[in-house]
N, C-alpha and C positions, 0 to 999 in steps of 0.2 A: 480655432482648435488649440492653439498653443498657449493662451493666455492663463488658464488654470494651473499650467504646469511650469509657470515663470520660475518658482523657486528651484526646481530641479534643473530646469534649462540652463540656470545660471552655473551649474556644475560642468566644468570643461567635457567631462568624459560622456556627458548626456547630449547636450546641444540638441538642435531641431533634427538632426539625421538619426541620433539615438531615440528621440521621440518617436520618430516616424517607425522606426524598428519595434519600438514596444507596442505602439498601436496596432501594427500590421500582424505580428506573431501570433499564431494560434496555439492557445494552451489549454492542456486538459488538466483539471484538478479533480482527483480521484478522492472523494471523502469531504463532507461538509461539516464535519464534527469540529472539535477544538482547535487541531492544526489548520484546517480547512478555513475556519471562521477567519482565524488571523491572517493567514496568507491571502486569501481571496480580498479582504479589506486593502491590504497594502497593494496587491496588484491592480485591482480596479482603480484605486486611488492615483497609482503611477501612472495611469493610462494605458494599461495593458486591456486593449479594449475587444479582444476576441478571445473569449473564455467559455470553455465548456465545464461544466460542474456535474459530476457523476457520484449519485448516492440514492440510496433506496429506503434509508432510516426514516422514522417519524421523530419528531423532536418530543423528548420527555422532560419532566423535572429536573431529573439528575443531570442533564445536559447543561443546565443554565449557568451552572458557577465556572464553566471554562468556554462556552460556545456562545462567545458574546455578540453574534448576530441576532440571536433569538431572544424573546422575553416570554412570560406567563401567558400571555394571550397566544402564543403560537403552538402552545403544548397540544400534541396530537396531529398537527399539521406535517405535511412533507417537508423535509429539509431543503431539497432543491427548489420547490417553488417558494419558500419563505426567502431563502437566500437570493433567488433571482429578484424578487419584488424589492427587497431591501437595497441590493448592490446596485440595481438599475436606478434607484434614487440618488444613490452615491455618486454615480456618474452615468448620466443619460446618454452620453456618446458611445457606451460600449455595448456590443453585441453579446449577449450571454445565452448560451444554449444549455439545456438541463437534460440529462440522462436519468431518469427513474428507474434505475437498475443497478444491481450489483456487478462489478466486472468479474469474471471468471476466465477460465482457461477457454471456453469456447467463444466468447465474445470479444476478449481482450484485444486482438490483432486488427479487428474491424472497426473498433472504437478509438485505437491509438493511432493507427496508421494516418489518419486525416489531420494529425495535429503535430506542430513542431517541437513542442516541449511538453513533457510529462511530469506532474507533480503528484506523489503520492502522499495523501493526508490520511490513509486509512487507518494507520497504525495497527495493522494486523500482519504478523509476519507470513503468512502464507499468500496474502494478497501482494505484498511487496515482492515476493519471489516470482508470483506470476506477471507482474507487471515487468519486472527486471528481466525476465527472460523473454518477453514480447519486445521491450525495448532494445535488448542487446540484439536480438535478430534483425530488427528493423533499422537499427543503428539510430534510434531516438534519444536524446538526453533525458535522463530520468532522475529526478531529485526526491529523496525519501527521508523521512524522519521518523523517530519513534521516541516516545516520553512515557516515564513512569514515576511516581512520587515527585521528587526534586530534580529528576535527571533526565537526559535524553541526549540523541545526537541528530546531527543532519549531515547529508553527504549528496554528491553529485556522482552519478553512474552512467555508463552505458554511452551512446552517443560517440562511439569512437574510443572510449575509454573502458576499463574493467567493469565487470557486472557485479550486482550485490553478492552473488556466488562467489567471486574472486576475494572479497574480503570476509565474507561470512559462509564459507564452504559448509560448514556444520552448525547446528544449534547449539546454544549454551545448554547445561545440564537442567537449568531451571529456566522455564519462561513464565514470566507474569504478565499482566495486563493491567489495564486502569481499573477493570472490574474487581480483580482480586488483590490489587495492591495500592491501588488510589492514585490519584494525580491531582497536583494544583494547578489551578487556573492559569496563573502567570507563567509556568513552565512551558504548557503548550503554546501560549502568546508568543513568547520569545522564540520557540523553535519554528512556529508556523511564520512568523515575521523574518527569521533567517532563511527559510526555504524562499520566501519571496525575494529577498535581497539576492540570494544566489542565482535565482533564475533571472533577476534583472540584468545581473552581471553577465550572466551567460549571453543574454539577448544583445548586450551591449558590446561583447567580444571583449571584456575587461581582462587584464592579466593580474593575478595568476588564474587560470581557466578554473572555473568552479567543479569542472569534471575532474574527478581524482583527488577530491577534497573532501576530508571528514573533520567534523567539528563536534566535540562534546562539551555538555555544560553539566554542571551540579549546583543548582542555585541555593542548596542548603549551605554549601561551604565556599560560595562565590568563586568556583573554579571553572576555567574554561581552558580546554586542551585543543588541539588540531594536529592532523598530520596528512601527508598525501601518499596515495597508493597509487599512483600512475603506472608503476610496473608490475602491479599484482598480477598474477596469472590465474587463468582461468582454471577451475579444477577439471582434471582429467576425466573424473566420472560425474556425470550429471543426471543420473537416471531419476532422481527423485523430483519429477515433474509432478505438480498438482493439475488434477484433472477434475472434471464435473462427472455427476452420476450419468449423464446423458452420454458420456464418452465411453462407457463400459461395453465392451463387446462380450458376446454370449460364450465365448471360450475363454474369457478371463478369469483368473482365479482372484476372488474379492474376500478379503478377510476383514470382518467388522471386529474392532477391539472394544466396543461397548458391550456391555451385558444388557441383559433384557429390561432391567429397570432404568437403565439411562436412555437406551432406545429400544422401546417396547415393539417396534415394527420393523420388518427388514426393508430398507429404503430401495431396494434393487433386487433383482433376481439372483441366483446363484450365491448368495451369501452364505459364507462360513463364519460362524462366531468362534473366535478363540481369544482368551485373554493375552494381554502382551507379556505376561510372565511365562507363557508356554509356547510362545512363537519358535524359539530356538528349538525346543524340543520336537516339535510337530512338524516343522517345515519340510523334513524328509518325506513326508506323506503325498507331496504334491509334485507335479511335474514341473521341474526347475527350467524347463525350455518356454513356459508360458508366459504370458503378460500377468504379473503379480500386482495386485493393488491392496493397500491397506487404508482403512477407514476409521476416521474417529471423528469428534466435534470440532476441534481446534487444528487438527493436524500434527500436534506435537507427538502424541503417541505413535501416530503413523510414521513420522519420520523416526523415531527411535527404533520402531521394530524394523523397518527398511534398512536402518543402519547395522542392526544387530545380525542380520544374514545376508547382507550384499555380497560378501565373498562366497556364498553357497547358492548363488541364482545366477543363471545364466542370461535370461533374458532381462528385458526393462523393468523396473519396479517405479510404480507410480503412487500418488497419495491423493486421498479426499479428504477435505477439510468440510465436513457436513454439519454446519451450524445451524440447521433447523432445530428447533427444540419441539419434540412430539411427546406429550405425556399420556401416560397410561389412562389418564382420566379424560382423554380427548384433546384435541388441538386447542 
């Protein structure tokens, strides 16, 4: 078992005891895109032999410049299935389980609770908050990363340390993603490998503890920076939880922020369509003691709408990031 790992076994902090820990720790990797491809290859190579990969996406041509597990013959295939096939050949000792589904607020606890370490490679802010909320409650270590253009960050949260909300209680004014702003392949490669290293350090119980550590990179300017946030306080208000369509109750107030062109059908019953610009003017029309839900495609407008009226609302406010694309010309 240990012969293939002889180069890392030579490192005093690893040794046979550490290698056994890597082998036995059950790791959940959410997302098999650019970050996940990098993190998975290094984790599997290092002998992290009990891994679950969760992703529902198919491989497309625009993935290939940064998602280095895949090639042109894989276009149109399921990422989790291709990833399992390739990674199993990298290390046949590994048990790789796949979940062909997206994690949401309904299934997050069920999927997460059976794992010891959670890695967020989805690069989606609403997914990161869903995972962080679940990991904080379950006291699971949570390693997340985000990348855009030449830049990104990686950090370790929960597991007895502060949650993602403690460091990022509010969204920035402008949120971009890889689709709108672009990304270079080596950037996600570096960040994914850093996630893998932080997870390995955590499993080996190395100091400093990666929980409570944030690292930022800018590969255009060759800049690296880091800080610790061990004493970051959890926000007093945490009303803005992401939920799914299936969790809407009949008495809830559901405000759809998309117009008919963007979302031509009502995605659930009791929908009220209001543009975000009119939310503050019209909020007095509703019973402020009910559960209020804002819905948009990415969750950004929903968060901003909730933030604009949170002091005027008595009950909880939830958000839905409904990223299904339904065209007026048919699905």
